[in-house]
C-alpha positions as semicolon CSV with decimal commas, in nm:
position;residue;x (nm);y (nm);z (nm)
1;X;-3,478;-2,429;0,544
2;X;-3,582;-2,113;0,698
3;X;-3,262;-1,925;0,570
4;X;-3,119;-1,835;0,211
5;X;-2,761;-2,044;0,224
6;X;-2,656;-1,959;-0,138
7;X;-2,686;-1,572;-0,042
8;X;-2,530;-1,624;0,295
9;X;-2,279;-1,807;0,092
10;X;-2,240;-1,509;-0,121
11;X;-2,257;-1,276;0,160
12;X;-1,910;-1,450;0,338
13;X;-1,744;-1,459;-0,006
14;X;-1,819;-1,050;0,006
15;X;-1,661;-1,037;0,283
16;X;-1,331;-1,239;0,268
17;X;-1,271;-1,027;-0,077
18;X;-1,302;-0,700;0,166
19;X;-1,078;-0,875;0,417
20;X;-0,804;-1,009;0,182
21;X;-0,517;-0,837;0,323
22;X;-0,694;-0,881;0,695
23;X;-0,519;-1,253;0,743
24;X;-0,489;-1,400;1,082
25;X;-0,533;-1,042;1,229
26;X;-0,770;-0,966;1,539
27;X;-1,089;-0,745;1,559
28;X;-1,320;-0,550;1,800
29;X;-1,647;-0,522;1,703
30;X;-1,920;-0,272;1,882
31;X;-2,224;-0,126;1,817
32;X;-2,553;-0,118;1,929
33;X;-2,798;-0,449;2,039
34;X;-3,084;-0,271;1,838
35;X;-2,932;-0,301;1,492
36;X;-3,034;-0,577;1,396
37;X;-2,897;-0,557;1,041
38;X;-2,543;-0,542;1,199
39;X;-2,672;-0,819;1,440
40;X;-2,746;-1,012;1,127
41;X;-2,440;-0,979;0,944
42;X;-2,203;-1,109;1,229
43;X;-2,301;-1,450;1,111
44;X;-2,116;-1,441;0,759
45;X;-1,877;-1,132;0,878
46;X;-1,739;-1,374;1,129
47;X;-1,722;-1,617;0,931
48;X;-1,502;-1,470;0,714
49;X;-1,269;-1,340;0,964
50;X;-1,198;-1,721;1,103
51;X;-1,171;-1,855;0,725
52;X;-0,893;-1,605;0,796
53;X;-0,779;-1,669;1,070
54;X;-0,872;-1,443;1,241
55;X;-0,941;-1,384;1,577
56;X;-1,263;-1,188;1,638
57;X;-1,426;-1,007;2,001
58;X;-1,804;-0,874;1,994
59;X;-1,945;-0,603;2,187
60;X;-2,292;-0,448;2,128
61;X;-2,406;-0,290;2,434
62;X;-2,624;0,055;2,518
63;X;-2,340;0,209;2,707
64;X;-2,092;0,028;2,548
65;X;-1,885;0,399;2,483
66;X;-1,763;0,356;2,856
67;X;-1,622;-0,031;2,799
68;X;-1,470;0,127;2,497
69;X;-1,334;0,412;2,604
70;X;-1,158;0,194;2,904
71;X;-1,024;-0,056;2,613
72;X;-0,835;0,208;2,385
73;X;-0,722;0,428;2,746
74;X;-0,547;0,068;2,819
75;X;-0,412;0,018;2,447
76;X;-0,295;0,374;2,477
77;X;-0,097;0,313;2,821
78;X;0,070;0,013;2,720
79;X;0,146;0,173;2,388
80;X;0,302;0,534;2,555
81;X;0,454;0,263;2,807
82;X;0,634;0,028;2,535
83;X;0,767;0,441;2,401
84;X;0,886;0,524;2,730
85;X;0,652;0,686;2,894
86;X;0,679;0,843;3,228
87;X;0,357;0,917;3,327
88;X;0,176;0,805;3,583
89;X;-0,033;0,540;3,354
90;X;0,333;0,388;3,236
91;X;0,492;0,397;3,543
92;X;0,203;0,216;3,742
93;X;0,132;-0,018;3,420
94;X;0,499;-0,133;3,374
95;X;0,575;-0,177;3,754
96;X;0,237;-0,412;3,728
97;X;0,374;-0,632;3,381
98;X;0,653;-0,650;3,565
99;X;0,546;-0,832;3,843
100;X;0,290;-1,039;3,609
101;X;0,537;-1,145;3,363
102;X;0,716;-1,420;3,604
103;X;0,366;-1,615;3,562
104;X;0,278;-1,557;3,187
105;X;0,244;-1,347;2,904
106;X;0,030;-1,080;2,988
107;X;0,135;-0,810;2,806
108;X;-0,053;-0,968;2,473
109;X;-0,355;-0,818;2,635
110;X;-0,291;-0,521;2,631
111;X;-0,180;-0,477;2,227
112;X;-0,487;-0,295;2,054
113;X;-0,650;-0,523;1,782
114;X;-0,558;-0,495;1,433
115;X;-0,930;-0,413;1,347
116;X;-1,165;-0,159;1,542
117;X;-1,460;-0,202;1,399
118;X;-1,812;-0,011;1,475
119;X;-2,200;-0,085;1,358
120;X;-2,325;0,254;1,179
121;X;-2,650;0,312;1,003
122;X;-2,556;0,124;0,666
123;X;-2,255;-0,053;0,777
124;X;-1,947;-0,105;0,953
125;X;-1,703;0,154;0,948
126;X;-1,347;0,182;1,138
127;X;-1,023;0,079;1,001
128;X;-1,217;-0,094;0,691
129;X;-1,539;-0,049;0,564
130;X;-1,798;-0,317;0,520
131;X;-2,133;-0,365;0,397
132;X;-2,433;-0,525;0,579
133;X;-2,524;-0,830;0,475
134;X;-2,894;-0,951;0,628
135;X;-2,989;-1,094;0,277
136;X;-2,970;-1,385;0,432
137;X;-3,243;-1,394;0,695
138;X;-3,555;-1,511;0,633
139;X;-3,809;-1,489;0,888
140;X;-3,985;-1,829;1,013
141;X;-4,160;-1,860;1,308
142;X;-4,171;-1,487;1,399
143;X;-4,464;-1,527;1,654
144;X;-4,402;-1,818;1,823
145;X;-4,003;-1,758;1,870
146;X;-4,157;-1,399;1,995
147;X;-4,357;-1,572;2,232
148;X;-4,122;-1,785;2,358
149;X;-3,848;-1,535;2,421
150;X;-4,088;-1,371;2,599
151;X;-4,195;-1,624;2,832
152;X;-3,798;-1,729;2,906
153;X;-3,802;-1,366;3,046
154;X;-4,063;-1,402;3,280
155;X;-4,100;-1,767;3,382
156;X;-3,734;-1,816;3,408
157;X;-3,572;-1,483;3,512
158;X;-3,884;-1,242;3,601
159;X;-3,702;-0,987;3,416
160;X;-3,707;-0,615;3,633
161;X;-3,539;-0,290;3,514
162;X;-3,203;-0,496;3,505
163;X;-2,888;-0,518;3,333
164;X;-2,886;-0,728;3,093
165;X;-2,635;-0,946;2,889
166;X;-2,703;-1,195;2,585
167;X;-2,429;-1,408;2,494
168;X;-2,429;-1,570;2,145
169;X;-2,200;-1,798;1,944
170;X;-2,007;-1,658;1,658
171;X;-1,971;-1,816;1,339
172;X;-1,710;-2,072;1,295
173;X;-1,491;-2,209;0,991
174;X;-1,653;-2,548;0,815
175;X;-1,384;-2,745;0,944
176;X;-1,492;-2,666;1,330
177;X;-1,857;-2,707;1,324
178;X;-1,995;-3,011;1,427
179;X;-2,349;-2,873;1,451
180;X;-2,554;-2,788;1,179
181;X;-2,491;-2,467;1,002
182;X;-2,863;-2,393;1,021
183;X;-2,877;-2,407;1,407
184;X;-2,580;-2,163;1,453
185;X;-2,806;-1,941;1,205
186;X;-3,030;-1,963;1,426
187;X;-2,869;-1,866;1,759
188;X;-2,832;-1,496;1,561
189;X;-3,226;-1,491;1,527
190;X;-3,245;-1,656;1,882
191;X;-3,060;-1,349;2,007
192;X;-3,200;-1,089;1,849
193;X;-3,524;-1,184;1,970
194;X;-3,442;-1,222;2,338
195;X;-3,348;-0,887;2,294
196;X;-3,606;-0,743;2,111
197;X;-3,824;-0,928;2,389
198;X;-3,597;-0,779;2,678
199;X;-3,849;-0,439;2,731
200;X;-3,803;-0,395;3,092
201;X;-3,438;-0,395;3,066
202;X;-3,265;-0,117;3,209
203;X;-2,920;-0,173;2,978
204;X;-2,883;-0,450;2,744
205;X;-2,511;-0,590;2,618
206;X;-2,469;-0,857;2,313
207;X;-2,199;-1,007;2,223
208;X;-1,919;-1,303;2,134
209;X;-1,607;-1,411;2,025
210;X;-1,368;-1,663;1,837
211;X;-1,404;-2,021;2,057
212;X;-1,079;-2,221;2,106
213;X;-1,053;-2,555;1,980
214;X;-0,870;-2,666;2,350
215;X;-1,003;-2,528;2,726
216;X;-0,587;-2,490;2,775
217;X;-0,577;-2,230;2,375
218;X;-0,509;-1,856;2,485
219;X;-0,807;-1,697;2,537
220;X;-0,944;-1,390;2,336
221;X;-0,718;-1,091;2,474
222;X;-0,980;-0,867;2,435
223;X;-1,220;-1,117;2,670
224;X;-0,923;-1,173;2,899
225;X;-0,819;-0,823;2,919
226;X;-1,199;-0,705;3,052
227;X;-1,175;-1,028;3,290
228;X;-0,879;-0,961;3,447
229;X;-0,929;-0,577;3,512
230;X;-1,298;-0,708;3,665
231;X;-1,160;-1,050;3,869
232;X;-0,863;-0,736;3,994
233;X;-1,080;-0,508;4,117
234;X;-1,288;-0,746;4,322
235;X;-0,967;-0,828;4,493
236;X;-0,813;-0,510;4,527
237;X;-0,885;-0,498;4,928
238;X;-0,580;-0,785;4,909
239;X;-0,259;-0,695;5,117
240;X;-0,078;-0,909;4,812
241;X;0,166;-0,758;4,572
242;X;0,017;-0,859;4,260
243;X;-0,336;-0,646;4,385
244;X;-0,144;-0,376;4,520
245;X;0,050;-0,323;4,180
246;X;-0,262;-0,296;4,046
247;X;-0,414;-0,092;4,259
248;X;-0,207;0,182;4,106
249;X;-0,333;0,050;3,775
250;X;-0,704;0,128;3,883
251;X;-0,603;0,416;4,000
252;X;-0,462;0,619;3,745
253;X;-0,683;0,452;3,450
254;X;-1,018;0,552;3,668
255;X;-1,085;0,144;3,674
256;X;-1,300;0,171;3,992
257;X;-1,656;0,124;3,853
258;X;-1,571;-0,238;3,705
259;X;-1,560;-0,371;4,083
260;X;-2,023;-0,348;4,033
261;X;-1,987;-0,339;3,670
262;X;-2,164;-0,718;3,649
263;X;-2,469;-0,746;3,465
264;X;-2,781;-0,842;3,640
265;X;-2,835;-1,152;3,456
266;X;-2,696;-1,333;3,138
267;X;-2,891;-1,534;2,902
268;X;-2,616;-1,762;2,711
269;X;-2,612;-1,958;2,380
270;X;-2,321;-2,151;2,367
271;X;-2,214;-2,427;2,080
272;X;-1,893;-2,583;2,045
273;X;-1,542;-2,508;2,180
274;X;-1,408;-2,321;2,482
275;X;-1,312;-1,948;2,651
276;X;-0,979;-2,077;2,656
277;X;-0,775;-2,069;2,935
278;X;-0,831;-1,775;3,192
279;X;-0,431;-1,704;3,293
280;X;-0,477;-1,466;3,551
281;X;-0,720;-1,689;3,717
282;X;-0,460;-1,972;3,635
283;X;-0,130;-1,792;3,725
284;X;-0,234;-1,591;4,101
285;X;-0,619;-1,659;4,135
286;X;-0,838;-1,465;4,316
287;X;-0,853;-1,430;4,717
288;X;-1,109;-1,459;4,919
289;X;-1,174;-1,193;5,224
290;X;-1,130;-1,353;5,586
291;X;-1,037;-1,672;5,405
292;X;-0,760;-1,912;5,261
293;X;-0,957;-2,037;4,939
294;X;-0,971;-1,861;4,642
295;X;-1,139;-1,844;4,276
296;X;-0,980;-1,909;3,999
297;X;-1,207;-1,685;3,733
298;X;-1,437;-1,371;3,782
299;X;-1,691;-1,536;3,660
300;X;-1,716;-1,787;3,986
301;X;-1,735;-1,514;4,214
302;X;-1,982;-1,333;4,000
303;X;-2,231;-1,610;3,974
304;X;-2,105;-1,791;4,289
305;X;-2,287;-2,129;4,230
306;X;-2,363;-2,360;4,516
307;X;-2,178;-2,661;4,419
308;X;-1,857;-2,470;4,444
309;X;-1,652;-2,536;4,720
310;X;-1,534;-2,159;4,796
311;X;-1,884;-2,044;4,759
312;X;-1,979;-2,104;5,167
313;X;-1,670;-1,949;5,253
314;X;-1,744;-1,608;5,056
315;X;-1,913;-1,356;5,264
316;X;-2,007;-1,170;4,951
317;X;-2,312;-1,206;4,793
318;X;-2,322;-1,312;4,393
319;X;-2,379;-0,997;4,189
320;X;-2,508;-1,164;3,862
321;X;-2,762;-1,476;3,759
322;X;-2,741;-1,742;3,421
323;X;-2,968;-1,914;3,236
324;X;-2,824;-2,104;2,888
325;X;-2,884;-2,292;2,566
326;X;-2,714;-2,447;2,320
327;X;-2,727;-2,353;1,963
328;X;-3,081;-2,442;1,954
329;X;-3,303;-2,474;1,600
330;X;-3,552;-2,185;1,653
331;X;-3,847;-2,515;1,604
332;X;-3,637;-2,720;1,923
333;X;-3,618;-2,369;2,143
334;X;-4,004;-2,295;2,074
335;X;-4,133;-2,671;2,136
336;X;-3,911;-2,739;2,482
337;X;-3,937;-2,427;2,657
338;X;-4,319;-2,272;2,525
339;X;-4,482;-2,484;2,756
340;X;-4,688;-2,501;3,064
341;X;-4,398;-2,465;3,346
342;X;-4,636;-2,485;3,647
343;X;-4,745;-2,848;3,447
344;X;-4,354;-2,924;3,461
345;X;-4,257;-2,781;3,817
346;X;-4,563;-2,967;3,974
347;X;-4,390;-3,296;3,804
348;X;-4,027;-3,215;3,938
349;X;-4,211;-3,199;4,322
350;X;-4,332;-3,538;4,302
351;X;-4,023;-3,664;4,137
352;X;-3,846;-3,487;4,453
353;X;-4,005;-3,589;4,688
354;X;-4,039;-3,967;4,548
355;X;-3,646;-3,959;4,519
356;X;-3,645;-3,770;4,906
357;X;-3,761;-4,081;5,031
358;X;-3,554;-4,322;4,949
359;X;-3,209;-4,426;5,082
360;X;-3,049;-4,572;4,739
361;X;-3,264;-4,624;4,418
362;X;-3,268;-4,920;4,166
363;X;-3,236;-4,850;3,843
364;X;-3,301;-5,167;3,585
365;X;-3,329;-5,198;3,195
366;X;-3,219;-5,368;2,883
367;X;-2,803;-5,279;2,921
368;X;-2,819;-5,085;3,279
369;X;-2,824;-5,269;3,609
370;X;-2,745;-4,963;3,879
371;X;-2,781;-4,950;4,172
372;X;-2,716;-4,563;4,322
373;X;-2,599;-4,468;4,681
374;X;-2,682;-4,235;4,848
375;X;-2,538;-4,263;5,193
376;X;-2,217;-4,200;5,287
377;X;-2,186;-4,443;5,605
378;X;-2,160;-4,171;5,835
379;X;-2,535;-4,092;5,858
380;X;-2,491;-3,798;5,555
381;X;-2,763;-3,872;5,261
382;X;-2,733;-3,639;4,925
383;X;-3,061;-3,524;4,842
384;X;-3,192;-3,475;4,534
385;X;-3,237;-3,092;4,365
386;X;-3,528;-2,967;4,091
387;X;-3,448;-2,814;3,748
388;X;-3,762;-2,574;3,726
389;X;-3,564;-2,300;3,502
390;X;-3,534;-2,084;3,764
391;X;-3,264;-1,787;3,748
392;X;-3,531;-1,539;3,909
393;X;-3,340;-1,408;4,147
394;X;-2,930;-1,343;4,222
395;X;-2,944;-1,492;4,504
396;X;-3,046;-1,889;4,622
397;X;-3,336;-1,927;4,756
398;X;-3,195;-2,198;5,086
399;X;-2,981;-1,913;5,158
400;X;-3,224;-1,843;5,461
401;X;-3,241;-2,249;5,543
402;X;-2,819;-2,255;5,525
403;X;-2,668;-1,921;5,516
404;X;-2,469;-1,951;5,231
405;X;-2,448;-1,655;4,966
406;X;-2,494;-1,852;4,648
407;X;-2,603;-1,765;4,274
408;X;-2,890;-1,893;4,074
409;X;-2,829;-2,092;3,730
410;X;-3,119;-2,216;3,482
411;X;-3,081;-2,490;3,234
412;X;-3,305;-2,352;2,954
413;X;-3,510;-2,556;2,878
414;X;-3,564;-2,730;3,179
415;X;-3,693;-3,042;3,362
416;X;-3,489;-3,305;3,598
417;X;-3,468;-3,402;3,899
418;X;-3,093;-3,475;3,993
419;X;-2,888;-3,535;4,300
420;X;-2,516;-3,590;4,326
421;X;-2,492;-4,022;4,415
422;X;-2,255;-4,103;4,667
423;X;-2,194;-4,341;4,418
424;X;-2,321;-4,594;4,185
425;X;-2,246;-4,976;4,132
426;X;-2,339;-5,131;3,811
427;X;-2,313;-5,075;3,469
428;X;-2,534;-4,821;3,257
429;X;-2,567;-4,778;2,881
430;X;-2,580;-4,411;2,715
431;X;-2,739;-4,451;2,380
432;X;-2,887;-4,094;2,325
433;X;-2,624;-3,775;2,336
434;X;-2,328;-3,699;2,556
435;X;-2,172;-3,382;2,581
436;X;-1,795;-3,314;2,604
437;X;-1,669;-2,988;2,396
438;X;-2,024;-3,004;2,268
439;X;-2,323;-3,270;2,226
440;X;-2,283;-3,579;2,007
441;X;-2,524;-3,827;1,932
442;X;-2,506;-4,162;2,055
443;X;-2,760;-4,441;1,921
444;X;-2,886;-4,782;2,085
445;X;-2,656;-4,972;1,833
446;X;-2,326;-4,777;1,932
447;X;-2,400;-4,616;2,318
448;X;-2,130;-4,531;2,551
449;X;-2,121;-4,848;2,804
450;X;-1,962;-4,780;3,117
451;X;-1,891;-4,959;3,487
452;X;-1,968;-4,762;3,813
453;X;-1,859;-4,907;4,106
454;X;-1,735;-4,739;4,455
455;X;-1,386;-4,618;4,339
456;X;-1,534;-4,429;4,045
457;X;-1,622;-4,529;3,693
458;X;-1,496;-4,750;3,369
459;X;-1,579;-4,690;2,989
460;X;-1,586;-5,021;2,820
461;X;-1,744;-4,943;2,478
462;X;-1,749;-4,630;2,338
463;X;-1,739;-4,469;1,966
464;X;-1,375;-4,426;1,881
465;X;-1,457;-4,077;1,801
466;X;-1,640;-4,006;2,113
467;X;-1,374;-4,271;2,331
468;X;-1,102;-4,028;2,221
469;X;-1,266;-3,663;2,269
470;X;-1,350;-3,763;2,623
471;X;-0,967;-3,888;2,691
472;X;-0,884;-3,563;2,532
473;X;-1,100;-3,362;2,757
474;X;-0,998;-3,517;3,065
475;X;-0,627;-3,511;2,948
476;X;-0,668;-3,116;2,953
477;X;-0,854;-3,074;3,266
478;X;-0,614;-3,273;3,468
479;X;-0,346;-3,117;3,287
480;X;-0,475;-2,711;3,415
481;X;-0,505;-2,892;3,764
482;X;-0,086;-3,003;3,764
483;X;-0,062;-2,604;3,617
484;X;-0,318;-2,457;3,938
485;X;-0,111;-2,673;4,123
486;X;0,267;-2,599;4,044
487;X;0,118;-2,226;4,005
488;X;-0,007;-2,245;4,378
489;X;-0,269;-1,986;4,264
490;X;-0,540;-2,247;4,449
491;X;-0,495;-2,384;4,769
492;X;-0,407;-2,756;4,774
493;X;-0,695;-2,842;4,953
494;X;-0,900;-2,783;4,628
495;X;-0,633;-2,915;4,403
496;X;-0,626;-3,258;4,632
497;X;-1,026;-3,240;4,594
498;X;-1,042;-3,204;4,241
499;X;-0,816;-3,488;4,205
500;X;-0,982;-3,722;4,434
501;X;-1,295;-3,672;4,237
502;X;-1,155;-3,696;3,878
503;X;-1,292;-4,044;3,877
504;X;-1,647;-4,028;3,993
505;X;-1,962;-4,009;3,879
506;X;-2,128;-3,683;3,940
507;X;-2,460;-3,684;3,865
508;X;-2,797;-3,930;3,845
509;X;-3,096;-3,746;3,703
510;X;-3,446;-3,817;3,597
511;X;-3,599;-3,587;3,309
512;X;-3,930;-3,408;3,284
513;X;-3,992;-3,190;3,069
514;X;-4,344;-3,321;2,897
515;X;-4,303;-3,106;2,594
516;X;-3,915;-3,180;2,527
517;X;-3,855;-3,388;2,214
518;X;-3,519;-3,539;2,065
519;X;-3,252;-3,366;1,887
520;X;-2,890;-3,328;1,862
521;X;-2,820;-3,139;2,173
522;X;-2,810;-3,240;2,553
523;X;-2,906;-2,944;2,679
524;X;-3,287;-3,054;2,529
525;X;-3,247;-3,417;2,561
526;X;-3,156;-3,417;2,932
527;X;-3,517;-3,311;3,024
528;X;-3,701;-3,487;2,761
529;X;-3,970;-3,691;2,998
530;X;-3,898;-4,086;2,968
531;X;-3,516;-4,026;2,974
532;X;-3,287;-4,016;3,285
533;X;-2,846;-3,918;3,259
534;X;-2,539;-3,953;3,432
535;X;-2,259;-3,764;3,426
536;X;-1,892;-3,860;3,449
537;X;-1,645;-3,581;3,661
538;X;-1,787;-3,300;3,893
539;X;-2,160;-3,326;4,099
540;X;-2,354;-3,037;4,234
541;X;-2,222;-3,083;4,630
542;X;-1,919;-2,883;4,716
543;X;-1,762;-3,185;4,834
544;X;-1,754;-3,339;4,484
545;X;-1,639;-3,076;4,274
546;X;-1,370;-3,143;3,966
547;X;-1,259;-2,999;3,604
548;X;-1,510;-3,130;3,432
549;X;-1,878;-3,259;3,408
550;X;-1,960;-3,457;3,134
551;X;-2,355;-3,584;3,091
552;X;-2,487;-3,905;2,899
553;X;-2,867;-3,899;2,832
554;X;-3,057;-4,300;2,830
555;X;-3,324;-4,379;2,674
556;X;-3,572;-4,556;2,946
557;X;-3,835;-4,641;2,741
558;X;-3,629;-4,815;2,487
559;X;-3,445;-4,959;2,750
560;X;-3,784;-5,052;2,926
561;X;-3,630;-4,922;3,250
562;X;-3,775;-5,013;3,631
563;X;-3,661;-4,718;3,870
564;X;-3,760;-4,733;4,231
565;X;-3,624;-4,628;4,584
566;X;-3,595;-4,858;4,890
567;X;-3,712;-4,619;5,155
568;X;-3,587;-4,680;5,539
569;X;-3,839;-4,987;5,569
570;X;-3,688;-5,165;5,221
571;X;-4,065;-5,072;5,074
572;X;-4,020;-4,976;4,737
573;X;-4,091;-4,642;4,606
574;X;-4,195;-4,664;4,233
575;X;-4,045;-4,395;4,006
576;X;-4,113;-4,553;3,635
577;X;-4,178;-4,905;3,550
578;X;-4,101;-5,055;3,159
579;X;-3,979;-4,662;3,114
580;X;-4,308;-4,490;3,199
581;X;-4,318;-4,305;3,485
582;X;-4,546;-4,383;3,747
583;X;-4,576;-4,025;3,974
584;X;-4,783;-3,852;3,633
């Protein structure tokens, strides 16, 4: 084991002793991204806070003082308002919050955290004093990890002198944890190495917050406040009353800089759980200039992914680009990402060409018998896309051809060619992994079996726990749709689209990564050459959007899969025979 478990456990216990009078408290922790001792100490500290029932938000930033000052100003302004203040800030904030009150408890976002800590040279200082506990860390594969992280910056992002955000997972409680604790600890090491190797960056911010068990839970108050301010600044041009009232808050607190404060790119490591619901987005939504369409979160506006129905009608450019992974072990990240990218991209080009020729794709194997329909019967054909780990630009390259100002997103690792099928006909057996609120392993002996047709899909067999999680997540997603509809924060047109697509198959994909091998995580397994994956729910075309996307990975080698396309003349275009590629 690369990390010292006994010392880590002792560190958690020591922090819990320091925090014994801080049960169920909120924490805001700031620091400099280059402070590695502080970053590593966040692992046992965040677990101790979570085991004490607390909630934490971490912001390490090379220019974090400005954001921190704004937060303090807003907290001070709210407290002044509650004490009967009559100054410009109090008046503006009171008028806005009074209007917001009709659609939710927005005041909780302005309550100052119970504990505010800053990472100093020898420990955390602030409302309480805490030592650093980084002694659990043991250096492991450091040179290879450094090479891999450098390669991600160069090959995925083509990092320049830009503002960079690195998101990572804090340590949850053992009862919440599903993945190995080791993998979560590795995520701190990977985040730290990504910071060290981002040498071209102009600014770096790093952070994470307490994960939520449900997407319907209230989000972290600090993260929610910052997101709301960002979204409202991007919508301040609107004549709607909620934004006109906000404009006075913006002027009083001098928040205009938030409109352009997005990072240029985000590298994210994500694990189990959710960020929670974005209250303002669900209550009011964010309007699009010269359009009746709306966004439900600032992140959607910032990234503007090409599959979002709103993207085409929004004339604004994307502000940032995204590349993300899961809480992978260091060995797995190195193996699947430190690869010959040109070789993998050539595989993708060949596979893309073969799939593009097909009018439909036939998939046959032990437990799977499918027809992938690509035509809608009205002359429109669904076309494949390549996952090449390319988030090198904010604006999607297809802008010149299609004129849509969409942003770029990359899976890390990459390696697949995927499409949104018109529909699937037949059955398939998922026997590797499924992603719901995180990745869950499946097996050949206890798989997920799905029957598909023109009207959607039905799960006919699944492990009891998996089936329960799927039903729970779908129920939460449907409830979100109903809430959006009730509050009229999105146009009915978008609500109807999500309802229509709710039981659809959203993705059919074939994997191409030559180095990725079997592990606990979907983001790797859905790239393993010799496998394929199918997603329930949302697709990657704007007319196939809905509230969830659950990938299921299928072992083509085990099922001895034959995959071929049928072109317009009915000729077979072979892709795979007996689980082996015909293209490389």
